[in-house]
TIVEX-889166 format. One record per residue (C-alpha): y, z, x. Coordinates in Angstrom, 3 decimals. Layout:
    north       up     east
        Y        Z        X
...
//
This chain:
    north       up     east
  -27.022  -96.730   -0.946
  -25.420  -96.259    2.322
  -22.205  -95.200    0.772
  -23.964  -92.614   -1.381
  -25.654  -91.149    1.768
  -22.315  -91.048    3.575
  -20.691  -89.392    0.656
  -23.401  -86.723    0.555
  -23.067  -85.988    4.302
  -19.324  -85.559    3.953
  -19.668  -83.128    0.994
  -22.233  -81.149    2.870
  -19.947  -81.084    6.026
  -16.980  -79.872    3.947
  -19.122  -77.193    2.366
  -20.394  -75.968    5.703
  -16.866  -75.784    7.133
  -15.613  -73.705    4.132
  -18.592  -71.436    4.010
  -18.586  -70.518    7.700
  -15.513  -68.305    7.206
  -17.458  -66.472    4.513
  -20.566  -66.108    6.584
  -18.256  -64.717    9.449
  -16.666  -62.130    7.164
  -20.195  -61.061    5.849
  -21.423  -60.676    9.529
  -18.347  -58.643   10.556
  -18.774  -56.352    7.550
  -22.408  -55.939    8.334
  -21.762  -54.960   11.900
  -18.842  -52.572   10.986
  -20.996  -50.859    8.286
  -23.976  -50.342   10.584
  -21.833  -49.577   13.819
  -23.285  -46.119   14.145
  -26.766  -47.417   13.815
  -26.106  -50.006   16.425
  -24.780  -47.467   18.914
  -27.699  -45.151   18.332
  -30.208  -48.017   18.757
  -28.423  -49.082   21.957
  -28.501  -45.577   23.207
  -32.217  -45.245   22.600
  -32.725  -48.516   24.429
  -30.690  -47.609   27.452
  -31.808  -43.939   27.570
  -34.633  -43.216   30.105
  -37.894  -42.435   28.307
  -38.662  -39.548   30.667
  -36.487  -37.276   32.759
  -37.452  -39.018   36.083
  -34.571  -37.357   37.998
  -35.351  -33.822   36.932
  -37.201  -31.120   38.734
  -39.252  -29.390   36.077
  -39.656  -26.316   38.324
  -35.946  -25.699   38.604
  -34.405  -22.947   36.462
  -30.970  -24.481   36.138
  -29.690  -28.020   35.481
  -26.269  -29.684   35.594
  -24.881  -31.542   32.605
  -21.658  -33.145   31.535
  -19.968  -31.443   28.593
  -18.533  -34.721   27.440
  -21.692  -36.747   27.885
  -24.685  -34.508   27.222
  -27.025  -37.251   28.074
  -26.036  -36.944   31.716
  -28.269  -34.261   33.227
  -28.934  -33.786   36.835
  -30.756  -31.383   39.159
  -27.724  -30.809   41.582
  -24.116  -30.553   41.072
  -22.209  -33.861   41.134
  -19.736  -35.689   39.089
  -20.500  -37.443   35.847
  -20.951  -41.187   36.460
  -19.213  -41.987   33.067
  -16.057  -39.809   33.083
  -15.929  -38.500   36.659
  -15.800  -34.964   35.302
  -17.658  -32.295   37.426
  -20.991  -31.309   35.865
  -21.471  -27.800   34.492
  -24.507  -25.603   35.021
  -26.823  -24.211   32.379
  -30.267  -22.743   32.092
  -32.827  -25.389   31.489
  -33.962  -25.574   27.846
  -31.764  -22.796   26.697
  -28.840  -22.795   24.326
  -25.356  -21.939   25.416
  -24.460  -18.320   25.079
  -21.108  -18.006   23.282
  -18.566  -15.555   24.382
  -17.703  -12.533   22.107
  -15.771  -13.306   18.940
  -16.654  -16.936   19.324
  -18.447  -18.003   16.085
  -19.193  -21.620   16.922
  -18.403  -24.363   19.463
  -18.084  -28.060   18.798
  -17.621  -30.839   21.227
  -16.199  -34.138   19.770
  -15.539  -37.432   21.294
  -12.007  -38.745   21.359
  -13.110  -41.185   18.515
  -14.316  -38.296   16.445
  -11.176  -36.425   17.095
   -9.060  -39.301   15.907
  -11.305  -39.842   12.905
  -10.775  -36.225   11.801
   -7.050  -36.601   12.588
   -7.184  -33.270   14.429
   -3.892  -32.007   15.818
   -3.257  -28.980   18.090
   -0.365  -26.838   18.794
    0.169  -24.181   21.472
    1.128  -20.913   19.893
    4.006  -18.758   21.234
    6.179  -15.763   20.592
    8.645  -16.146   17.769
   11.137  -13.884   15.948
    9.338  -13.702   12.592
   11.115  -12.529    9.452
    9.234  -11.696    6.249
   10.917  -12.535    2.969
   10.012  -10.460    0.020
   11.331  -10.797   -3.509
   10.745   -8.302   -6.216
   12.425   -6.705   -9.350
   14.125   -3.374   -9.796
   15.709   -1.215  -12.555
   18.984    0.632  -12.052
   19.111    4.289  -12.476
   21.707    7.075  -12.009
   21.648    8.849   -8.719
   19.998   12.158   -9.564
   22.117   13.912   -6.943
   25.287   12.842   -8.706
   24.441   14.087  -12.182
   26.402   17.248  -13.239
   25.654   19.436  -16.240
   28.900   21.040  -17.654
   27.322   24.246  -18.743
   29.228   26.687  -21.119
   30.570   29.717  -19.165
   31.944   31.572  -22.177
   30.629   31.848  -25.745
   32.892   30.620  -28.608
   33.698   28.014  -31.031
   34.657   24.447  -30.056
   37.916   23.579  -31.817
   38.717   20.166  -30.432
   36.999   17.394  -28.556
   38.963   15.180  -26.263
   35.736   13.152  -25.271
   33.791   12.548  -28.399
   31.069    9.957  -27.586
   28.421    9.280  -25.009
   29.251    6.495  -22.361
   32.968    7.471  -22.177
   34.285    7.415  -18.623
   36.222   10.426  -17.321
   38.083   11.333  -14.201
   38.186   14.639  -12.398
   40.708   16.908  -14.227
   40.514   15.081  -17.610
   40.268   17.571  -20.568
   36.851   17.611  -22.366
   37.120   20.134  -25.174
   39.094   23.180  -26.370
   37.269   26.372  -27.083
   38.263   29.568  -28.980
   36.799   32.901  -27.601
   37.717   36.513  -28.442
   36.382   37.565  -24.963
   38.902   35.177  -23.423
   41.717   36.961  -25.093
   40.537   40.306  -24.027
   40.188   39.320  -20.376
   43.648   37.689  -20.329
   45.236   40.885  -21.705
   43.423   42.875  -19.025
   44.727   40.523  -16.467
   48.321   40.841  -17.580
   48.172   44.720  -17.940
   46.739   44.852  -14.287
   49.480   42.517  -12.996
   52.146   44.599  -14.774
   50.712   47.856  -13.446
   50.626   46.347   -9.916
   54.205   45.142  -10.199
   55.502   48.595  -11.574
   53.620   50.573   -8.769
   54.946   48.201   -6.065
   58.548   48.592   -7.461
   58.512   52.362   -6.858
   60.282   53.333   -3.524
   57.537   55.930   -2.764
   54.518   54.528   -4.497
   50.954   55.905   -4.332
   48.964   53.548   -2.065
   45.654   54.400   -3.688
   47.016   53.638   -7.242
   48.515   50.274   -5.921
   45.154   49.344   -4.465
   43.320   50.201   -7.625
   45.786   48.095   -9.691
   45.391   45.200   -7.370
   41.682   45.321   -7.558
   41.732   45.324  -11.374
   43.983   42.290  -11.337
   41.780   40.506   -8.844
   38.716   41.300  -10.833
   40.277   39.954  -14.165
   41.496   36.777  -12.397
   38.046   36.133  -10.850
   36.372   36.571  -14.226
   38.862   33.972  -15.693
   37.994   31.503  -12.937
   34.278   31.927  -13.568
   34.963   30.943  -17.107
   36.557   27.794  -16.137
   40.189   28.742  -16.261
   42.053   26.525  -13.731
   44.813   27.569  -11.281
   47.391   25.854  -13.475
   46.339   27.773  -16.476
   46.434   31.130  -14.666
   49.960   30.302  -13.419
   50.984   29.395  -17.022
   49.566   32.701  -18.194
   51.504   34.693  -15.660
   54.586   32.756  -16.558
   54.393   33.042  -20.319
   53.077   36.617  -20.261
   51.212   35.833  -23.380
   47.413   35.622  -23.864
   46.128   32.257  -25.226
   42.982   32.544  -27.499
   42.013   28.814  -26.931
   40.943   27.374  -23.575
   40.885   23.824  -22.613
   37.875   22.850  -20.394
   38.494   20.150  -17.741
   35.956   17.868  -16.031
   35.332   18.889  -12.408
   33.887   15.449  -11.463
   34.506   11.796  -12.320
   31.779    9.524  -13.840
   30.470    8.452  -17.218
   29.346   10.853  -20.044
   25.606   10.425  -19.707
   24.793   12.946  -22.414
   26.936   14.665  -25.195
   25.582   17.579  -27.334
   28.548   19.165  -28.924
   30.802   18.587  -31.955
   34.048   19.987  -33.302
   33.491   23.415  -34.938
   30.185   23.969  -32.990
   29.546   27.412  -31.756
   28.304   27.322  -28.185
   26.432   29.991  -26.187
   26.556   30.644  -22.345
   24.229   28.337  -20.592
   24.416   25.434  -23.030
   25.150   21.935  -21.820
   27.622   20.197  -24.107
   28.209   17.407  -21.535
   26.321   15.724  -18.709
   28.418   13.571  -16.402
   26.825   10.965  -14.025
   28.825    9.709  -11.043
   27.960    5.971  -11.005
   30.076    5.056   -7.799
   26.626    4.995   -6.119
   23.515    4.094   -8.061
   19.709    3.805   -7.491
   17.674    0.759   -7.736
   13.951    1.561   -8.213
   12.384   -1.639   -6.758
    8.585   -2.392   -7.467
    6.797   -3.380   -4.336
    3.005   -4.210   -4.206
    0.842   -2.063   -1.933
    0.055   -4.800    0.509
    3.709   -4.921    1.387
    4.002   -1.070    1.722
    3.651   -1.110    5.432
    6.838   -3.247    5.829
    8.974   -0.695    3.847
   11.041    1.848    5.912
   14.148    3.845    5.275
   17.425    2.075    6.304
   15.999   -1.471    5.513
   18.819   -3.735    4.254
   18.350   -5.164    0.704
   20.263   -7.730   -1.303
   20.515   -7.606   -5.152
   21.283  -10.117   -7.794
   21.885   -9.677  -11.446
   21.746  -12.256  -14.273
   24.946  -10.577  -15.662
   26.825  -11.755  -12.620
   25.632  -15.164  -11.376
   26.467  -15.860   -7.824
   27.363  -12.453   -6.970
   25.316  -10.345   -4.434
   25.195   -6.582   -4.120
   23.926   -4.878   -1.077
   22.144   -1.712   -0.333
   19.599   -0.001    1.889
   16.192    1.680    1.413
   16.575    5.465    1.078
   13.143    6.518   -0.029
    9.616    5.128   -0.453
    7.680    6.810   -3.178
    4.600    8.652   -1.907
    2.222    7.720   -4.869
    1.028    4.274   -6.202
    1.098    3.205   -9.855
   -2.720    2.923  -10.711
   -1.987    0.342  -13.500
    0.316   -2.002  -11.631
   -0.766   -1.218   -7.987
    2.966   -0.984   -7.000
    5.107    1.559   -5.281
    8.652    2.407   -6.106
   11.128    1.988   -3.369
   14.508    3.526   -4.024
   17.569    1.670   -2.803
   21.085    3.117   -2.656
   23.735    0.725   -3.716
   27.607    1.295   -3.799
   28.954    0.615   -7.318
   32.676    1.337   -6.958
   33.658   -1.455   -9.452
   31.025   -0.006  -11.961
   29.473   -3.517  -12.690
   25.921   -2.245  -12.423
   24.752   -0.295  -15.496
   21.878    1.947  -16.005
   18.707    0.218  -17.251
   19.744   -3.212  -15.886
   17.135   -5.530  -14.219
   18.022   -6.842  -10.817
   16.237   -9.028   -8.285
   15.774   -7.420   -4.851
   15.645   -9.659   -1.687
   14.132   -8.083    1.490
   14.321   -9.944    4.846
   12.091   -7.727    7.055
   11.703   -8.498   10.704
    8.115   -8.305   11.738
    8.889   -7.059   15.120
   10.979   -3.995   15.825
   14.697   -4.289   15.706
   16.748   -1.583   17.371
   20.502   -1.483   16.820
   22.623   -1.054   19.886
   26.249   -0.115   20.356
   28.506   -2.928   20.876
   29.513   -1.571   24.254
   25.983   -2.262   25.348
   26.555   -6.065   25.229
   28.738   -5.796   28.424
   25.936   -3.865   30.186
   23.071   -6.187   29.436
   21.709   -7.716   32.537
   19.279  -10.510   32.823
   15.676   -9.276   32.607
   13.954   -9.599   35.913
   10.568  -11.301   35.718
    7.509   -9.569   37.145
    6.105  -10.932   40.336
    3.008  -12.216   38.470
    5.018  -14.434   36.065
    6.573  -17.813   36.507
    9.889  -19.173   35.242
    9.841  -21.873   32.449
    8.421  -25.115   33.485
    6.325  -27.989   32.285
    2.962  -29.024   33.388
    0.818  -32.095   32.504
   -2.772  -31.855   31.599
   -5.738  -33.889   30.560
   -7.752  -33.371   27.432
  -10.897  -34.101   29.319
  -10.376  -32.034   32.441
   -9.056  -28.506   31.653
   -9.685  -27.438   35.239
   -6.923  -29.645   36.585
   -3.172  -29.292   36.262
   -0.494  -31.830   37.295
    3.200  -31.478   38.056
    4.071  -35.077   37.150
    3.264  -37.346   34.056
    0.864  -40.218   34.509
   -2.927  -40.673   34.060
   -5.637  -38.213   35.078
   -6.807  -38.657   38.578
  -10.366  -37.627   37.539
  -11.111  -40.055   34.713
   -8.280  -42.551   35.360
   -8.044  -43.274   31.615
   -6.491  -40.487   29.790
   -2.664  -40.117   29.637
   -1.416  -36.676   30.687
    0.159  -34.571   28.067
    3.107  -32.426   28.738
    2.672  -28.605   28.235
    5.564  -26.177   28.302
    5.087  -22.759   29.974
    7.392  -20.288   28.251
    9.584  -18.023   30.456
    7.806  -14.730   31.364
    4.430  -16.337   31.040
    2.056  -17.321   33.812
   -0.671  -19.981   34.422
   -4.127  -18.634   34.922
   -7.599  -20.158   35.234
  -10.513  -18.552   33.345
  -14.126  -19.319   32.485
  -14.569  -20.605   28.874
  -17.662  -18.365   28.467
  -16.439  -15.380   30.509
  -12.673  -14.710   29.790
  -12.820  -11.666   32.006
  -13.303  -14.026   34.994
   -9.714  -15.019   35.683
   -7.674  -16.008   38.744
   -4.428  -17.619   39.634
   -5.974  -20.762   41.265
   -8.618  -23.338   40.168
  -12.141  -22.521   41.159
  -15.663  -21.761   40.001
  -16.847  -18.936   37.690
  -18.801  -16.461   39.746
  -21.180  -15.839   36.838
  -22.308  -19.214   35.718
  -20.682  -21.599   38.257
  -18.644  -23.507   35.669
  -15.230  -24.968   36.425
  -12.491  -22.605   35.521
  -10.024  -23.970   32.897
   -6.259  -23.170   32.647
   -4.653  -21.011   30.050
   -1.195  -19.570   29.614
   -1.006  -15.731   29.492
    2.260  -14.159   28.157
    3.517  -10.556   28.288
    2.128   -8.307   25.541
    5.660   -7.822   24.113
    8.796   -9.974   24.466
   12.113   -8.548   23.646
   15.566   -9.948   23.624
   19.112   -8.685   22.977
   20.882  -10.771   20.319
   23.643  -10.474   17.708
   22.022  -10.668   14.276
   22.949  -10.217   10.692
   21.686   -6.898    9.229
   20.861   -8.661    5.880
   19.599  -11.895    7.410
   17.931  -10.897   10.679
   16.832  -14.638   11.173
   20.503  -15.515   11.647
   21.443  -14.918   15.275
   24.313  -15.660   17.593
   24.820  -15.156   21.385
   28.265  -13.642   20.624
   29.716  -11.414   17.987
   30.622  -13.428   14.828
   30.448  -13.532   11.089
   27.206  -14.207    9.350
   27.596  -17.501    7.506
   25.431  -16.433    4.621
   26.375  -12.813    3.857
   29.953  -12.780    5.353
   29.137   -9.498    7.232
   29.752   -8.994   10.833
   26.864   -9.374   13.138
   25.539   -6.397   15.008
   23.842   -6.033   18.364
   20.135   -5.579   18.338
   17.239   -5.415   20.727
   14.682   -7.563   18.963
   10.909   -7.821   19.511
    9.385  -11.320   19.260
    5.809  -11.407   18.151
    2.890  -13.824   18.745
    2.645  -16.272   15.790
    0.018  -18.828   14.722
    0.712  -21.584   12.269
   -0.350  -21.092    8.708
   -2.309  -24.340    8.612
   -4.432  -23.169   11.568
   -5.959  -20.085    9.811
   -9.142  -20.590    7.738
   -9.528  -17.653    5.332
  -13.038  -17.212    4.058
  -12.230  -14.105    2.121
  -14.163  -11.938    4.583
  -13.030  -13.376    7.869
  -10.117  -15.277    9.188
  -10.849  -17.857   11.827
   -8.985  -20.260   14.052
  -10.242  -23.296   16.060
   -9.010  -23.340   19.644
   -9.179  -26.498   21.754
  -10.509  -25.417   25.200
  -10.859  -28.636   27.151
  -12.537  -31.915   27.020
  -12.640  -32.080   23.226
  -14.413  -28.672   23.074
  -13.316  -26.597   20.054
  -14.240  -22.953   19.559
  -14.016  -21.061   16.253
  -12.854  -17.506   16.826
  -12.266  -14.428   14.737
   -8.643  -13.466   14.561
   -6.768  -10.449   13.171
   -3.540  -11.500   11.599
   -0.517   -9.643   10.150
    1.911  -10.398    7.364
    2.929  -13.954    6.630
    6.395  -15.209    7.629
    7.203  -18.587    6.275
    4.690  -21.004    7.858
    3.445  -18.528   10.492
    1.290  -15.446   10.635
    1.581  -12.570   13.157
   -1.289  -12.510   15.522
   -2.722   -9.010   16.072
   -5.853   -9.909   17.960
   -7.990  -12.812   19.021
   -5.413  -15.257   20.388
   -3.062  -15.497   23.416
    0.162  -17.265   24.076
   -0.496  -20.790   25.101
   -3.858  -21.167   23.336
   -3.883  -24.618   21.644
   -4.957  -24.034   17.957
   -6.049  -26.849   15.572
   -3.252  -27.162   12.989
   -4.521  -30.399   11.226
   -8.199  -30.981   10.538
   -9.353  -27.397   11.001
  -11.274  -27.408    7.668
  -13.197  -30.614    8.791
  -14.154  -28.932   12.069
  -15.187  -25.807   10.062
  -17.371  -28.038    7.736
  -18.889  -29.673   10.772
  -19.716  -26.395   12.270
  -21.279  -25.209    8.972
  -23.300  -28.399    8.419
  -24.722  -28.079   12.000
  -25.848  -24.579   12.473
  -27.092  -25.350   15.847
  -23.452  -26.048   16.815
  -22.909  -22.336   16.917
  -24.988  -22.031   20.186
  -24.814  -25.493   21.700
  -22.561  -28.445   21.956
  -22.569  -30.906   18.993
  -24.177  -34.215   20.040
  -26.444  -32.595   22.699
  -28.893  -34.911   24.491
  -31.802  -36.065   22.482
  -33.965  -36.319   25.573
  -37.066  -34.265   26.071
  -36.283  -30.752   27.070
  -38.373  -28.555   29.312
  -39.155  -25.179   27.929
//
């Protein structure tokens, strides 16, 4: 009996030992799953039931942006984080600055939970890449109609099919014309009369002048009919009129059109041959209307054809069509392309590649490279340097790394101030209140936070490839892609925001900016064309603004799910508010 009892106790002890680990895991899971409830319950227990330290008659109160439960009647520091309290009207919502759609304040835990990442925007040399298709056409200015100048019958064709290539001076056809014979006889008689009158010792000057005018008139008529200098010289040598005249091509090119056959009677003004000079051709590229603003004459273009894999042809924009095709919503952009080897044929499809600099690029003479002097920075700007800031205290800037002196917990983060920019302090709610040193906003008494202001336009002088403007060099060299010599340009860099930071709702484009202390503001922005992973900023942002590049959609969803966040900080105090 005693042994059975001992055995039962041993089994029970072993069971308890093994089950205690299971009970521990269950308890930990229950705590983790209800952590938010535990925090809320603890906060309610520790929060004062009534605002015992508040003066209900006061119009303003002081609160901590990071800990909204901390509210005081006078300005002091937050007992939790040490941050200076901000002033607001008692019982009123925060007034948002213009163009600010909403404002969120998240704790560091919530920021890590949303995996939010920020990046300071700056000026960049943006290049827009555009790919489209085009069709090759003959240059209309290089098409020549060889009109018939004298009526007659075509007796022989030297070029008897369309597409034949001819050179200037090549024979085209031979024509018989009675008028040609008559004019040749007149020319020979006038020349003979002129020679006889000139041979007389005492000739009549008026008769000699008349004979010379007759000879010149007959010669001029022959030239207008297409008789060449060599043919006139042969006529004078043989002294015999030829009833057949060979017509030669005055230009080089390809026979674009042929409308004549042997034995065909032709009249003056008909066009038996049309010749197109294809040494320079046109490419009619189709560009959508949203890219129309990027097109301008002189823009470099690269072309590729499936007929010649790996080979690149180059041209430049000559003309942008004035009208838009209502069916395809595209506009034709005419590109001039040299075709000396005649590889490109009429009607071929080609791919057109545009690399368009977003900022202006002005070509300079090479001699200007020696005269370029370093740009003097204005007195209000600072050279490039690195500062160290705390996420919680945007009113303080430090020159050395370490921990924030105000909260003693946050590690300072390095922030680069680009050259030509300056460090200023502004009010988050009143951007017009700006100064060069830390201080208080004269309108609402809030601590001024830092921001980096840059020049409206930043330019630099670089050597760049005309076909690949993103390829630059400090000295003149050869472009590694196109093989062309780089040219000297004065290039304009534009303010750029990362693609991932822009939230496009279809009507508005917004960006979240991190102000300070985990405060994020959603602002309307106006952006230009896309270039790779960046957009050009036209309005709404400034250089140095830290925009949310990861987690922006989560912040946007948080703002939409909490409409009150548009006028007050998220997580505001749940205490009783005096109204």
